[in-house]
C-alpha positions, 0 to 999 in steps of 0.5 A, a space after each residue: 583733276 590733279 592727274 592733269 599734266 602739270 599739276 604738282 601741288 594742290 591745296 584744299 581750304 574748307 569754308 566754315 560756317 558755324 563750325 561746319 564745312 559748307 564748301 571748299 576751295 581747291 587750288 592747283 599749281 604747277 610747282 611743288 612748293 607753290 602753297 608753302 607758307 601761304 595757307 593763312 594768306 590764301 585762306 584769309 583772301 578766300 574766306 576759308 579756314 587755314 586751320 583745316 587746310 589740306 595740302 596735296 591730298 589728291 596727288 596720291 592718285 597720280 602716284 597710284 595711276 603711275 604705278 598702275 601704268 608701270 608694267 606697260 612703261 617697262 615693256 615700252 622701255 624695253 622695246 624702245 631700247 631694243 629699237 634704238 640699238 637696231 637703229 644705231 647698229 643698222 645706220 651707224 649712229 650713236 645711241 643719242 642719234 638713234 633715240 632722236 630718230 625713233 622719237 622723230 619717226 614716232 612723232 611723224 607717224 602720230 604714235 608713241 615711241 613704244 608703238 614705233 619701236 614695236 613696229 620697227 622690230 616687227 618689220 626688221 625682225 618678223 620672226 621675233 613677233 
């Protein structure tokens, strides 16, 4: 769940009965500090235990997923950088304008910037493909 876009913090509050966990309440927020200093009040309002609260336990999955995607991101960024350079040089614009043009072209085509960059490179420099 926390891999969803916009989740920056989570709080899991156990619901205790006779010293046993019988359920949990999971809360998610879009800011990293959303639950800081609020464990006790939230637990009380929800009938849960603040003593055994767990903050951000599952956010490490986001970090793991980001790490797994890093090689692809690096390849994409390399392709994007080269394509932006090609656009800047061939159209006589600065890097910022070239980046905007690549972003706009990708959006119009409904593809990622990395895909647009690779397509541009294949079209303009087929010998490199």
